[in-house]
VEXPATI-85035 format. One record per atom (N, C-alpha, C, O, CB): y, x, z; residue in one letter. Coordinates in steps of 0.1 Angstrom, whole numbers, padded with zeros to 4 digits, always signed. Glycine has a CB too. Layout:
% VEXPATI-85035
YXZA;...
This chain:
% VEXPATI-85035
+1352-0032+2139M;+1354-0044+2131M;+1342-0052+2129M;+1331-0047+2125M;+1360-0040+2117M;+1342-0065+2133N;+1331-0074+2132N;+1330-0079+2118N;+1339-0086+2113N;+1331-0085+2142N;+1319-0077+2111Q;+1317-0081+2097Q;+1310-0094+2097Q;+1308-0100+2086Q;+1310-0071+2089Q;+1304-0099+2108G;+1298-0113+2108G;+1284-0113+2102G;+1278-0103+2099G;+1307-0122+2101G;+1279-0125+2101P;+1265-0127+2096P;+1263-0122+2082P;+1252-0118+2078P;+1261-0141+2097P;+1274-0122+2073S;+1272-0118+2059S;+1268-0103+2059S;+1262-0098+2049S;+1285-0120+2051S;+1273-0095+2069A;+1269-0081+2069A;+1254-0079+2071A;+1248-0069+2066A;+1277-0073+2079A;+1248-0088+2078D;+1234-0088+2080D;+1226-0091+2068D;+1216-0086+2065D;+1229-0097+2092D;+1231-0101+2060L;+1225-0106+2048L;+1227-0096+2036L;+1218-0094+2028L;+1230-0120+2045L;+1239-0091+2036L;+1242-0082+2025L;+1247-0068+2030L;+1259-0065+2030L;+1253-0088+2016L;+1238-0060+2036P;+1242-0048+2043P;+1246-0036+2034P;+1252-0027+2039P;+1231-0044+2051P;+1243-0037+2021L;+1246-0025+2013L;+1257-0027+2003L;+1259-0038+1998L;+1233-0022+2005L;+1265-0017+2001P;+1276-0018+1991P;+1270-0018+1977P;+1258-0013+1975P;+1286-0006+1992P;+1277-0022+1967L;+1273-0022+1953L;+1272-0007+1949L;+1278+0002+1955L;+1283-0029+1944L;+1264-0005+1939P;+1263+0009+1933P;+1277+0014+1929P;+1285+0006+1925P;+1253+0010+1921P;+1279+0027+1930N;+1292+0032+1927N;+1294+0033+1912N;+1306+0031+1907N;+1293+0046+1932N;+1284+0036+1904E;+1286+0038+1890E;+1284+0024+1882E;+1277+0015+1887E;+1276+0048+1884E;+1291+0023+1871R;+1291+0011+1863R;+1277+0007+1859R;+1274-0005+1859R;+1301+0012+1851R;+1269+0016+1855T;+1256+0013+1850T;+1248+0006+1861T;+1242-0004+1858T;+1248+0026+1845T;+1248+0011+1873G;+1241+0005+1884G;+1246-0009+1887G;+1238-0018+1890G;+1242+0014+1896G;+1259-0011+1886Q;+1265-0024+1889Q;+1261-0034+1879Q;+1257-0045+1882Q;+1280-0023+1890Q;+1261-0030+1866M;+1258-0039+1855M;+1243-0043+1855M;+1239-0054+1853M;+1262-0033+1841M;+1235-0033+1858V;+1220-0035+1859V;+1217-0045+1870V;+1209-0054+1869V;+1212-0022+1861V;+1224-0043+1882L;+1222-0052+1893L;+1226-0066+1889L;+1218-0075+1893L;+1231-0047+1905L;+1237-0068+1883V;+1241-0082+1880V;+1231-0088+1869V;+1228-0099+1870V;+1255-0082+1874V;+1227-0080+1860A;+1217-0084+1850A;+1204-0088+1857A;+1198-0098+1853A;+1214-0073+1839A;+1200-0080+1867M;+1188-0084+1874M;+1190-0097+1882M;+1181-0105+1882M;+1184-0072+1884M;+1201-0098+1888R;+1204-0111+1895R;+1204-0123+1886R;+1198-0133+1889R;+1218-0110+1902R;+1209-0121+1874R;+1209-0132+1864R;+1195-0136+1860R;+1191-0147+1859R;+1218-0129+1852R;+1187-0125+1857M;+1173-0128+1853M;+1165-0134+1864M;+1157-0143+1862M;+1167-0114+1849M;+1168-0130+1877A;+1160-0136+1888A;+1164-0150+1890A;+1155-0159+1893A;+1163-0128+1901A;+1176-0154+1888A;+1181-0167+1890A;+1179-0177+1878A;+1176-0189+1880A;+1195-0167+1894A;+1180-0171+1866H;+1180-0180+1854H;+1169-0177+1844H;+1169-0183+1834H;+1193-0179+1848H;+1161-0168+1848G;+1150-0164+1838G;+1153-0151+1831G;+1165-0147+1829G;+1147-0175+1829G;+1143-0145+1826I;+1145-0132+1819I;+1152-0133+1806I;+1157-0122+1801I;+1131-0125+1817I;+1153-0144+1800R;+1160-0146+1787R;+1174-0151+1789R;+1180-0156+1780R;+1152-0155+1778R;+1180-0149+1801D;+1193-0153+1804D;+1203-0146+1794D;+1203-0134+1793D;+1197-0150+1818D;+1212-0154+1788A;+1221-0149+1778A;+1232-0140+1785A;+1236-0131+1779A;+1228-0161+1771A;+1236-0144+1797H;+1246-0135+1803H;+1241-0121+1807H;+1248-0111+1806H;+1251-0142+1816H;+1228-0121+1810A;+1222-0108+1813A;+1221-0099+1800A;+1224-0087+1800A;+1207-0109+1819A;+1218-0106+1789A;+1218-0099+1776A;+1232-0094+1772A;+1234-0083+1767A;+1212-0108+1765A;+1242-0103+1775W;+1256-0099+1772W;+1260-0087+1780W;+1267-0078+1775W;+1265-0111+1775W;+1256-0087+1793L;+1259-0075+1801L;+1254-0062+1796L;+1260-0052+1796L;+1254-0077+1816L;+1241-0063+1791M;+1235-0051+1785M;+1242-0047+1772M;+1243-0035+1769M;+1220-0053+1783M;+1246-0057+1764L;+1253-0054+1752L;+1266-0047+1755L;+1270-0037+1749L;+1255-0067+1744L;+1273-0052+1765D;+1286-0046+1769D;+1284-0032+1774D;+1292-0023+1772D;+1292-0055+1780D;+1273-0030+1781L;+1271-0017+1787L;+1266-0006+1777L;+1271+0005+1777L;+1260-0018+1798L;+1257-0010+1768F;+1251-0001+1759F;+1255-0002+1744F;+1250+0005+1736F;+1236-0001+1760F;+1263-0012+1741G;+1267-0014+1727G;+1255-0018+1718G;+1246-0025+1722G;+1274-0002+1722G;+1256-0012+1706A;+1245-0016+1696A;+1231-0012+1700A;+1222-0017+1695A;+1249-0009+1683A;+1230-0003+1710R;+1217+0002+1714R;+1212-0005+1727R;+1204+0001+1735R;+1217+0017+1717R;+1217-0018+1729F;+1213-0025+1742F;+1199-0031+1742F;+1194-0033+1753F;+1223-0036+1743F;+1193-0032+1731R;+1181-0040+1730R;+1169-0033+1738R;+1162-0040+1746R;+1176-0042+1716R;+1168-0020+1737R;+1157-0013+1744R;+1158-0015+1759R;+1148-0019+1765R;+1156+0001+1740R;+1170-0011+1765P;+1171-0013+1779P;+1169-0028+1784P;+1164-0030+1795P;+1184-0008+1784P;+1174-0037+1776L;+1172-0051+1779L;+1158-0055+1780L;+1153-0061+1789L;+1180-0060+1769L;+1150-0051+1770V;+1136-0055+1769V;+1128-0048+1780V;+1119-0054+1787V;+1130-0051+1755V;+1132-0035+1783L;+1125-0028+1794L;+1129-0034+1808L;+1120-0034+1817L;+1129-0013+1793L;+1141-0038+1810L;+1145-0045+1822L;+1137-0058+1824L;+1132-0061+1835L;+1160-0047+1823L;+1136-0065+1813R;+1128-0078+1814R;+1113-0075+1817R;+1108-0082+1826R;+1129-0085+1800R;+1108-0064+1811A;+1094-0061+1814A;+1092-0057+1829A;+1083-0061+1835A;+1089-0049+1805A;+1102-0049+1834F;+1101-0045+1848F;+1102-0058+1857F;+1094-0059+1866F;+1113-0036+1852F;+1111-0067+1854M;+1112-0079+1863M;+1099-0087+1863M;+1095-0092+1873M;+1124-0087+1858M;+1093-0088+1851L;+1080-0096+1850L;+1069-0089+1858L;+1062-0095+1866L;+1076-0098+1836L;+1068-0076+1855E;+1057-0068+1862E;+1059-0068+1877E;+1049-0069+1885E;+1057-0054+1857E;+1071-0066+1882F;+1073-0066+1896F;+1071-0080+1902F;+1066-0081+1913F;+1088-0061+1899F;+1075-0090+1895A;+1073-0104+1901A;+1058-0107+1902A;+1054-0113+1912A;+1079-0114+1891A;+1050-0102+1893Q;+1035-0104+1894Q;+1029-0095+1905Q;+1019-0099+1911Q;+1029-0101+1880Q;+1034-0083+1907A;+1028-0074+1916A;+1032-0077+1931A;+1025-0073+1940A;+1032-0060+1913A;+1044-0083+1933S;+1049-0084+1946S;+1041-0095+1954S;+1037-0105+1949S;+1064-0089+1946S;+1039-0091+1967H;+1032-0100+1976H;+1041-0108+1985H;+1036-0115+1994H;+1021-0093+1984H;+1054-0106+1983R;+1063-0113+1992R;+1076-0117+1984R;+1079-0111+1973R;+1067-0104+2004R;+1083-0127+1989P;+1096-0130+1982P;+1106-0119+1983P;+1107-0112+1993P;+1102-0143+1988P;+1114-0118+1973I;+1125-0107+1972I;+1138-0114+1974I;+1141-0124+1967I;+1124-0099+1958I;+1146-0109+1983R;+1160-0114+1985R;+1169-0109+1974R;+1171-0097+1973R;+1165-0111+1999R;+1175-0119+1967I;+1185-0116+1957I;+1198-0123+1960I;+1197-0135+1963I;+1180-0120+1942I;+1209-0116+1960A;+1222-0122+1963A;+1227-0130+1950A;+1222-0127+1939A;+1232-0112+1967A;+1236-0139+1952P;+1243-0145+1940P;+1250-0135+1932P;+1253-0124+1937P;+1253-0156+1945P;+1251-0138+1919C;+1257-0128+1909C;+1270-0123+1913C;+1274-0111+1910C;+1257-0134+1896C;+1278-0131+1920C;+1292-0128+1923C;+1294-0120+1936C;+1305-0116+1939C;+1301-0140+1924C;+1283-0118+1943S;+1283-0110+1956S;+1289-0096+1954S;+1285-0089+1945S;+1270-0110+1963S;+1297-0092+1963L;+1303-0079+1963L;+1295-0069+1971L;+1299-0057+1973L;+1317-0079+1968L;+1283-0073+1976R;+1274-0064+1983R;+1260-0067+1979R;+1258-0076+1971R;+1276-0065+1999R;+1251-0059+1984M;+1237-0060+1980M;+1228-0063+1992M;+1231-0059+2003M;+1232-0048+1972M;+1217-0070+1989T;+1206-0071+1999T;+1198-0058+2000T;+1200-0049+1991T;+1197-0083+1996T;+1191-0056+2010R;+1182-0044+2011R;+1172-0044+2000R;+1169-0034+1994R;+1175-0044+2025R;+1167-0056+1997D;+1157-0057+1986D;+1163-0052+1972D;+1157-0045+1965D;+1152-0071+1984D;+1175-0057+1970E;+1182-0052+1957E;+1185-0037+1957E;+1183-0031+1947E;+1195-0060+1956E;+1188-0032+1969G;+1190-0017+1970G;+1177-0010+1967G;+1178+0000+1959G;+1194-0014+1984G;+1166-0015+1971L;+1153-0008+1968L;+1150-0010+1953L;+1145+0000+1947L;+1142-0014+1977L;+1153-0021+1947L;+1150-0023+1933L;+1159-0014+1925L;+1154-0007+1916L;+1153-0038+1929L;+1171-0013+1928I;+1180-0004+1921I;+1176+0011+1923I;+1176+0019+1913I;+1195-0005+1926I;+1173+0015+1935D;+1168+0028+1937D;+1155+0031+1929D;+1154+0042+1922D;+1164+0030+1952D;+1146+0022+1929A;+1134+0024+1921A;+1137+0025+1906A;+1131+0034+1899A;+1124+0012+1923A;+1146+0017+1901L;+1149+0018+1887L;+1156+0031+1883L;+1153+0037+1872L;+1158+0006+1882L;+1165+0035+1891M;+1173+0047+1888M;+1166+0060+1891M;+1169+0070+1885M;+1186+0046+1896M;+1156+0060+1900L;+1149+0072+1904L;+1136+0074+1897L;+1130+0085+1897L;+1147+0072+1919L;+1131+0064+1890A;+1117+0064+1885A;+1114+0075+1876A;+1103+0081+1876A;+1114+0051+1879A;+1123+0079+1867C;+1121+0090+1858C;+1120+0103+1864C;+1111+0111+1861C;+1131+0089+1847C;+1130+0107+1872D;+1131+0120+1878D;+1124+0121+1891D;+1120+0133+1895D;+1145+0123+1880D;+1122+0111+1899H;+1116+0111+1912H;+1106+0099+1914H;+1108+0090+1921H;+1127+0110+1923H;+1095+0100+1906P;+1086+0088+1906P;+1080+0086+1920P;+1077+0074+1923P;+1074+0091+1896P;+1078+0096+1928G;+1072+0093+1942G;+1082+0085+1950G;+1077+0076+1957G;+1070+0107+1949G;+1095+0088+1950L;+1104+0080+1957L;+1105+0065+1952L;+1106+0056+1960L;+1118+0086+1956L;+1105+0064+1939A;+1105+0051+1933A;+1092+0043+1937A;+1093+0031+1940A;+1106+0052+1917A;+1081+0050+1937E;+1068+0043+1941E;+1069+0038+1955E;+1065+0027+1959E;+1056+0052+1939E;+1074+0047+1964D;+1076+0043+1978D;+1085+0031+1980D;+1082+0022+1987D;+1082+0055+1986D;+1096+0031+1972A;+1105+0019+1973A;+1098+0006+1968A;+1100-0004+1975A;+1118+0022+1964A;+1091+0007+1957L;+1084-0005+1952L;+1073-0009+1962L;+1071-0021+1963L;+1078-0002+1938L;+1065+0000+1968V;+1055-0004+1977V;+1061-0011+1989V;+1056-0021+1993V;+1047+0009+1981V;+1071-0005+1995R;+1078-0011+2006R;+1083-0025+2003R;+1082-0034+2011R;+1089-0002+2012R;+1089-0026+1991L;+1095-0039+1987L;+1085-0050+1984L;+1087-0061+1988L;+1104-0037+1975L;+1074-0046+1978S;+1065-0056+1973S;+1054-0059+1983S;+1048-0070+1983S;+1058-0051+1960S;+1052-0050+1993G;+1041-0052+2002G;+1027-0050+1995G;+1017-0055+2001G;+1041-0066+2008G;+1027-0044+1984N;+1015-0042+1976N;+1014-0027+1973N;+1023-0021+1967N;+1015-0050+1963N;+1003-0020+1977P;+1001-0006+1974P;+0998-0003+1960P;+0999+0008+1955P;+0990+0000+1983P;+0995-0013+1952C;+0991-0012+1938C;+1003-0016+1929C;+1003-0028+1924C;+0978-0020+1934C;+1012-0008+1927I;+1024-0012+1919I;+1026-0003+1906I;+1037+0000+1902I;+1037-0011+1927I;+1015+0000+1900F;+1015+0009+1889F;+1022+0004+1877F;+1029+0011+1870F;+1001+0013+1885F;+1020-0009+1874E;+1026-0015+1862E;+1042-0016+1864E;+1049-0012+1855E;+1021-0029+1860E;+1047-0021+1875P;+1061-0021+1876P;+1067-0007+1877P;+1078-0004+1872P;+1065-0028+1889P;+1060+0003+1883L;+1064+0017+1883L;+1065+0022+1869L;+1075+0029+1866L;+1055+0025+1892L;+1055+0019+1861S;+1056+0024+1847S;+1068+0018+1839S;+1075+0025+1832S;+1043+0020+1840S;+1070+0005+1841A;+1081-0001+1835A;+1094+0005+1840A;+1104+0007+1832A;+1081-0017+1837A;+1095+0007+1853A;+1107+0013+1859A;+1110+0027+1853A;+1121+0031+1850A;+1107+0014+1874A;+1099+0035+1851T;+1100+0048+1846T;+1105+0048+1832T;+1114+0056+1828T;+1087+0055+1846T;+1100+0039+1823V;+1105+0039+1809V;+1119+0034+1809V;+1127+0039+1801V;+1096+0029+1801V;+1123+0024+1818F;+1136+0019+1818F;+1146+0031+1822F;+1156+0033+1816F;+1138+0007+1828F;+1142+0038+1833S;+1150+0049+1837S;+1152+0060+1827S;+1163+0065+1825S;+1144+0055+1850S;+1142+0062+1819R;+1143+0072+1808R;+1152+0067+1798R;+1160+0075+1792R;+1129+0075+1803R;+1151+0054+1794A;+1160+0049+1784A;+1174+0049+1788A;+1183+0052+1780A;+1156+0034+1781A;+1177+0046+1801I;+1191+0047+1806I;+1196+0061+1805I;+1207+0064+1801I;+1191+0042+1821I;+1187+0071+1809G;+1191+0085+1809G;+1194+0090+1794G;+1203+0098+1792G;+1180+0093+1815G;+1187+0084+1785E;+1189+0088+1771E;+1202+0082+1765E;+1209+0088+1757E;+1177+0084+1762E;+1205+0070+1770L;+1217+0063+1765L;+1230+0067+1771L;+1241+0067+1765L;+1215+0048+1766L;+1230+0072+1784E;+1242+0076+1791E;+1249+0087+1784E;+1261+0086+1782E;+1238+0080+1805E;+1242+0098+1780P;+1250+0109+1773P;+1256+0104+1760P;+1267+0108+1756P;+1241+0121+1770P;+1249+0095+1753A;+1254+0090+1740A;+1267+0082+1743A;+1277+0082+1735A;+1244+0081+1733A;+1267+0074+1754R;+1279+0066+1757R;+1290+0075+1761R;+1302+0072+1757R;+1276+0057+1769R;+1288+0086+1768A;+1298+0095+1772A;+1305+0102+1760A;+1317+0104+1759A;+1293+0106+1782A;+1296+0105+1750L;+1302+0111+1738L;+1310+0101+1730L;+1321+0105+1724L;+1290+0116+1729L;+1306+0089+1729Q;+1313+0078+1722Q;+1327+0076+1728Q;+1337+0074+1721Q;+1305+0066+1721Q;+1327+0075+1742S;+1340+0072+1748S;+1349+0084+1748S;+1361+0083+1749S;+1337+0068+1763S;+1344+0096+1747G;+1352+0108+1746G;+1359+0111+1733G;+1368+0118+1732G;+1343+0120+1750G;+1354+0104+1722S;+1360+0107+1709S;+1370+0097+1705S;+1376+0097+1694S;+1349+0107+1699S;
């Protein structure tokens, strides 16, 4: 099956889990409209409920730190895209792996940024990953009751 040029531009499927999908769209919104984008904030509120503020602020910090550390442009797909760019895949990997697998997250950020010195974005990704990990069990308990 020929998928055409869009398969080259957007080679990766969206994350399987809802958290990864919502974080991806929030990142896309922040990249396109600035870190204070209201839709990105709304996505985080929808995902985490009353405890949305910490992950939102940490995602904003990561986006700022990574933008400053990167030595190359990062390809971001439009918010409505049903697939991801390779760059977005590396960003999502770094954010989701940073707490439990910091070496893999660091490798992803170094490859993506073209900068071997990515300590600030890695730190922000680690704290974000930890916050997500802490909030996920609480969400599961709330939805189960």
